[in-house]
C-alpha positions in Angstrom: 28.8 7.5 -35.3 28.9 7.2 -31.5 27.9 3.9 -29.7 24.4 3.6 -28.3 24.1 3.8 -24.6 22.9 0.6 -23.2 19.4 0.8 -22.0 19.2 -0.4 -18.4 17.8 0.5 -15.0 19.4 0.6 -11.6 19.4 -2.4 -9.3 16.3 -2.4 -7.1 14.4 -0.2 -9.7 12.2 -1.3 -12.6 10.0 -0.3 -15.4 6.3 -1.0 -15.6 4.9 -2.3 -18.7 1.0 -1.7 -19.5 -0.2 -5.0 -17.9 1.8 -4.5 -14.8 1.0 -0.8 -14.5 -2.6 -1.4 -15.2 -2.8 -4.0 -12.2 -1.1 -1.4 -10.0 -3.6 1.3 -11.1 -6.5 -1.1 -10.4 -5.2 -1.8 -6.9 -4.7 1.9 -6.2 -8.4 2.7 -7.2 -9.7 0.1 -4.9 -7.5 1.6 -2.1 -8.6 5.1 -2.9 -12.3 3.9 -2.6 -11.7 2.2 0.8 -9.8 5.2 2.1 -12.4 7.7 1.0 -15.3 5.6 2.7 -13.6 6.1 6.0 -13.2 9.8 5.4 -9.5 10.2 4.5 -8.6 12.9 2.1 -5.7 13.0 -0.3 -2.6 15.1 -0.1 1.0 15.3 -1.6 4.5 16.2 -0.6 7.7 16.6 -2.3 9.9 13.5 -3.1 12.9 15.7 -2.0 13.3 17.0 1.5 16.0 18.7 3.4 18.2 15.9 4.8 17.7 17.1 8.4 13.9 16.7 8.0 14.4 13.0 7.4 17.5 11.7 9.1 17.3 10.3 12.6 13.5 9.8 12.4 13.2 6.1 11.4 16.3 4.7 13.2 20.0 4.0 12.5 19.2 1.2 9.9 16.9 3.5 8.0 19.4 6.5 7.9 21.9 4.1 6.2 19.3 3.6 3.5 18.4 7.0 2.8 19.5 8.4 -0.7 21.2 11.7 0.4 23.2 14.1 -1.6 24.3 17.7 -2.3 22.1 19.3 -4.8 23.2 22.1 -7.4 22.6 24.8 -4.7 25.0 22.9 -2.4 21.9 22.0 -0.2 21.9 18.8 2.0 18.8 17.0 0.7 17.6 13.4 0.7 14.7 11.3 -1.1 11.9 10.5 1.3 12.4 6.9 2.7 8.6 6.7 3.8 5.6 9.0 3.7 5.1 9.4 7.4 8.1 11.5 8.3 7.3 14.1 5.4 3.7 13.9 6.8 4.6 15.0 10.2 6.6 18.0 8.7 3.5 18.7 6.5 1.2 18.9 9.5 3.7 21.1 11.5 3.8 23.4 8.6 0.1 23.5 7.6 -1.8 22.6 10.8 -3.4 26.2 11.0 -4.9 25.6 7.5 -6.4 22.4 8.4 -8.7 20.9 10.8 -8.3 18.4 13.6 -8.8 15.4 13.6 -7.2 15.4 10.1 -7.5 12.2 8.1 -5.2 11.8 5.1 -4.2 9.3 2.6 -1.0 9.6 0.4 0.0 7.3 -2.6 3.5 8.0 -3.9 6.8 6.6 -4.4 9.6 6.2 -1.8 13.2 5.3 -1.9 15.5 3.1 0.2 18.9 1.9 -0.8 18.4 -1.7 0.9 19.1 -5.1 -0.1 16.7 -6.3 -2.9 14.8 -9.3 -2.6 11.3 -10.7 -3.9 8.7 -8.1 -3.3 11.1 -5.6 -2.1 12.8 -2.8 -4.1 14.7 0.3 -3.7 12.1 2.4 -5.4 8.5 1.4 -4.5 5.0 2.6 -4.1 3.6 3.3 -0.5 -0.1 4.0 0.2 -0.5 5.7 3.6 -3.5 6.7 5.6 -3.3 8.5 8.9 -5.5 10.2 11.6 -3.7 13.1 13.3 -4.8 15.2 16.2 -6.4 12.6 18.6 -5.1 9.9 20.8 -8.1 7.4 21.3 -9.2 3.8 20.8 -11.7 5.0 18.0 -8.7 6.3 15.7 -6.6 3.3 16.5 -9.5 1.0 15.6 -10.4 2.9 12.5 -6.9 2.1 11.1 -7.5 -1.6 11.8 -11.0 -1.4 10.2 -9.5 0.4 7.2 -6.9 -2.3 6.7 -9.6 -4.9 7.0 -11.8 -3.2 4.5 -8.9 -2.4 1.9 -7.8 -6.0 2.0 -11.4 -7.2 1.3 -11.7 -4.9 -1.6 -8.3 -6.0 -3.1 -9.5 -9.7 -2.9 -6.4 -11.0 -1.4 -8.0 -13.8 0.7 -7.9 -14.1 4.4 -5.5 -11.8 6.4 -4.0 -11.7 9.9 -3.8 -8.2 11.1 -1.2 -8.6 14.0 -1.2 -5.9 16.5 0.7 -5.0 19.7 1.3 -2.1 21.9 4.9 -0.7 22.5 4.1 0.6 25.8 3.5 -2.8 27.3 6.7 -4.1 25.7 8.7 -1.1 27.2 7.1 -1.7 30.7 8.1 -5.2 30.5 11.6 -4.3 29.7 11.7 -1.9 32.6 10.4 -4.6 34.9 13.5 -6.7 33.6 15.9 -3.6 34.2 16.6 -3.6 30.5 14.9 -0.5 29.4 18.1 1.1 28.3 18.3 -1.5 25.6 14.6 -1.2 24.5 15.1 -0.2 21.0 17.8 -2.7 20.3 15.6 -5.4 21.6 12.8 -4.3 19.6 14.8 -4.4 16.5 15.9 -7.8 17.2 12.4 -9.0 17.8 11.2 -7.2 14.7 13.5 -9.4 12.7 12.3 -12.5 14.3 10.6 -13.8 11.1 13.6 -13.1 8.9 16.3 -14.4 11.1 14.7 -17.2 13.1 14.5 -17.9 16.8 18.1 -19.2 17.3 19.9 -16.2 15.8 17.3 -13.8 17.5 18.2 -15.5 21.0 21.9 -15.2 20.3 21.5 -11.6 19.6 19.2 -10.9 22.8 21.8 -12.8 24.8 24.5 -10.5 23.5 22.3 -7.4 24.1 20.6 -8.1 27.6 22.0 -11.4 28.9 20.8 -14.9 29.0 18.1 -14.5 31.7 16.5 -11.5 30.2 16.7 -13.0 26.7 14.7 -16.0 28.0 12.1 -13.7 29.4 11.8 -11.8 26.0 11.3 -15.0 24.2 8.5 -16.0 26.7 6.9 -12.7 26.7 6.6 -12.7 22.8 5.1 -16.0 22.5 1.3 -15.5 21.9 -1.4 -17.5 23.7 -4.6 -19.2 22.3 -6.8 -16.0 22.1 -6.6 -12.3 22.0 -7.5 -11.6 25.5 -5.5 -14.6 26.9 -2.4 -13.2 25.2 -3.0 -9.8 26.6 -3.4 -11.2 30.3 0.0 -13.1 29.7 1.8 -10.0 28.6 0.5 -8.2 31.7 2.0 -10.8 34.0 5.4 -9.9 32.8 5.1 -6.2 33.8 5.3 -5.0 37.5 2.1 -5.6 39.4 -0.3 -2.7 39.3 1.8 -1.0 36.4 -0.6 1.9 35.5 1.1 2.6 32.0 0.9 -1.2 31.1 -2.8 -1.2 32.3 -3.7 1.7 30.3 -2.1 0.3 27.2 -3.9 -3.0 27.9 -7.2 -1.3 28.0 -6.5 0.5 24.7 -5.8 -2.8 23.0 -9.0 -4.3 24.7 -11.0 -1.3 23.3 -9.7 -1.8 19.8 -10.5 -5.6 20.0 -14.0 -4.8 21.2 -14.7 -2.2 18.2 -13.2 -4.9 15.8 -15.6 -7.5 17.3 -18.7 -5.4 16.9 -17.6 -4.4 13.3 -17.3 -7.9 12.3 -13.5 -7.8 12.0 -12.3 -9.6 15.1 -11.6 -12.7 13.4 -8.7 -11.2 11.4 -7.2 -9.6 14.5 -4.5 -11.2 16.3 -2.5 -9.9 19.3 1.1 -10.8 18.8 3.5 -9.6 21.4 6.4 -9.9 18.9 5.3 -7.2 16.7 7.2 -4.1 17.6 8.1 -2.3 14.2 11.6 -1.3 13.8 11.1 2.4 13.3 12.0 4.7 16.3 9.0 7.1 16.1 6.3 4.5 17.1 5.0 5.1 20.5 1.9 3.1 21.1 -0.2 0.5 19.1 1.5 -1.1 16.1 0.2 -3.2 13.2 1.4 -5.8 10.7 -0.7 -7.5 8.0 0.1 -10.9 6.6 -1.8 -12.9 3.8 -2.9 -16.2 5.1 -2.0 -17.8 1.9 1.5 -16.4 1.6 2.8 -15.3 4.9 6.4 -15.7 3.7 6.1 -12.5 1.7 6.0 -10.6 4.8 3.7 -7.7 5.8 1.7 -6.1 3.2 0.3 -3.3 5.5 2.1 -2.0 8.4 2.0 1.1 10.8 1.2 2.2 14.2 0.7 5.2 16.7 3.4 7.9 16.6 2.4 10.7 19.1 5.8 12.4 19.2 6.9 12.6 15.6 5.5 16.0 14.8 7.2 17.5 18.0 10.2 17.4 16.0 9.0 20.4 14.0 6.5 22.1 16.3 5.8 22.7 19.9 2.1 21.9 19.1 0.9 18.4 20.2 -0.1 16.5 17.1 -0.6 12.7 18.1 -1.1 10.5 15.1 -1.7 6.9 14.0 -1.6 5.3 10.7 -0.6 2.5 8.3 0.9 2.0 5.0 0.1 -0.6 2.2 3.2 -1.9 0.6 1.7 -1.9 -2.9 4.8 -3.6 -4.7 5.1 -6.4 -2.2 1.3 -7.1 -2.4 1.4 -7.0 -6.2 4.4 -9.6 -6.1 2.2 -11.8 -3.7 -0.9 -11.5 -5.9 1.1 -12.4 -9.0 2.4 -15.6 -7.4 -1.0 -16.5 -6.2 -2.5 -15.9 -9.6 -4.8 -13.1 -8.4 -3.2 -10.0 -10.1 -6.0 -7.7 -10.9 -6.6 -6.4 -14.5 -7.3 -2.8 -15.1 -10.6 -1.9 -16.8 -9.2 1.4 -18.1 -8.1 0.2 -21.5 -10.1 0.5 -25.0 -13.2 -1.5 -25.1 -13.5 -1.3 -28.8 -11.1 -0.9 -31.7 -12.3 0.6 -35.0 -10.6 -1.2 -37.8 -9.2 0.9 -40.6 -9.6 -0.5 -44.1 -9.5 2.6 -46.1 -7.7 5.8 -45.2 -10.4 7.7 -46.8 -12.7 6.7 -44.1 -10.6 7.9 -41.3 -12.8 11.2 -40.6 -15.9 8.8 -40.5 -14.3 6.4 -38.1 -13.2 9.2 -35.8 -16.7 10.8 -35.7 -18.1 7.1 -34.7 -15.4 7.0 -32.3 -16.2 10.3 -30.7 -19.9 9.4 -30.4 -18.9 6.1 -28.6 -16.6 7.9 -26.1 -19.4 10.5 -25.4 -21.7 7.4 -24.5 -19.0 6.1 -22.1 -17.2 3.5 -24.2 -13.5 3.7 -24.4 -12.6 3.5 -28.1 -9.5 3.5 -30.3 -9.2 4.1 -34.1 -6.4 2.1 -35.7 -4.3 4.8 -37.5 -3.2 2.9 -40.7 -4.9 0.7 -43.5 -3.4 -2.6 -42.9 -4.5 -6.2 -43.2 -7.6 -7.1 -41.0 -5.4 -10.0 -39.3 -2.7 -7.5 -38.3 -5.3 -5.2 -36.8 -6.9 -8.0 -34.9 -3.5 -9.0 -33.8 -3.0 -5.6 -32.4 -6.4 -5.7 -30.6 -5.4 -9.1 -28.9 -2.0 -7.9 -27.7 -3.7 -4.8 -26.2 -6.6 -6.9 -24.8 -9.1 -5.0 -26.6 -12.3 -7.3 -26.4 -14.3 -5.9 -29.4 -13.8 -4.6 -33.0 -15.9 -2.6 -35.4 -15.1 -3.1 -39.2 -16.9 -0.4 -40.9 -16.6 0.3 -44.7 -18.5 2.6 -47.0 -21.6 0.2 -47.3 -21.9 -0.3 -43.6 -21.6 3.4 -42.8 -24.1 4.3 -45.6 -26.8 2.0 -44.2 -26.1 3.0 -40.6 -25.3 -0.6 -39.4 -22.2 -1.7 -37.2 -20.8 -5.3 -37.4 -19.5 -5.7 -33.9 -17.1 -8.5 -33.4 -16.3 -10.2 -30.2 -12.6 -11.0 -30.7 -12.3 -13.9 -28.0 -15.5 -15.6 -29.1 -15.0 -14.8 -32.9 -18.6 -14.0 -33.1 -20.0 -10.9 -35.2 -23.2 -9.3 -34.2 -24.8 -6.7 -36.5 -26.0 -3.8 -34.7 -28.7 -1.7 -36.3 -27.7 1.6 -34.6 -24.8 3.2 -32.6 -27.2 3.1 -29.7 -27.3 -0.9 -30.0 -23.6 -0.9 -30.1 -23.4 1.2 -26.8 -25.9 -1.1 -25.3 -24.0 -4.3 -26.3 -20.8 -2.8 -24.8 -22.2 -1.6 -21.7 -21.9 2.1 -22.3 -24.0 4.8 -20.6 -26.2 5.9 -23.6 
């Protein structure tokens, strides 16, 4: 007999047992409700794309992380590393079948061959929401408002939605005569939380020299409030710089919309937020949990006005963000806030006699029709074993029916946590007790 193959998963990948998957499903359901409330509609795209579609769109570091290979047809293909680049291809291919502005959400797995750490995996779920076809403050603000609404629905506690505008950063670098090093400087600043100020300073000095490095570090230092920080950023740009002023007006408009919508308290203007991906062109976002900032951003994104131009001559400006579901779940688990899925069975019908199985299934069918998730235990085993099964599966109630109770039309319903049995005089009474719809 041949040896068994050792059951194992690749590093950075993982299985989800029912409790973990149930928590993930519960979060997704809340996110979908939030996205839908803002008018976003669902789409899907293939996990596998032609490599040329994906490569060079997120930057050199991202390209190194892409899972790329030749398929059986000798085609150069790659697994998507995010949901934004495939969405740009999707829009270019289907724009004539859609309407503008187009609001989509997409919840699916992506893959990156990066170093694993707490809350960071090589296969993970992203939850994207985007608005394409307009470049205006209302669209930018709606992404901020959706982030705030989604975080409230997920019950994660207070959050800091940190925003910035790449144009102001670029105009500052131009004023410093360091525009040619813009992407390199942004990537260094983007890593500031991970590598610390001293290492960031050393990398900046190597890239742009000591004097400009000092200016960068002063530029990214936030002030007391949103508008104070914005005014400080403008002082680093050339006087009267129209592009910098336009970007500042956009940030101010977004702030004012957040203010009248009751979300300004969560909004922070942070000049160090740059986002490392190359395709961002305007406002950018990162979201941190107040109780656990060290986990990193749990919702990030920004404006990408030129990404679709890689696939079409049609102008398709876009803005969006992505919830890092796995990182968020890791944080909630540590904080003791992991949600429980409400999708499991509400009641287990115990089986004491195999001859009663048809009758048990008839009762179960009636309960399901009334909106009560119901499971029938398939074998005649000891009651204690069936109770143990229900406990492991977190089923809160059990019905122990026999010939006598079925004949009299009574239903002894047991609350397994409280160990209390209530004798219901009808199936309607069972449904009412369990909160069904009948």
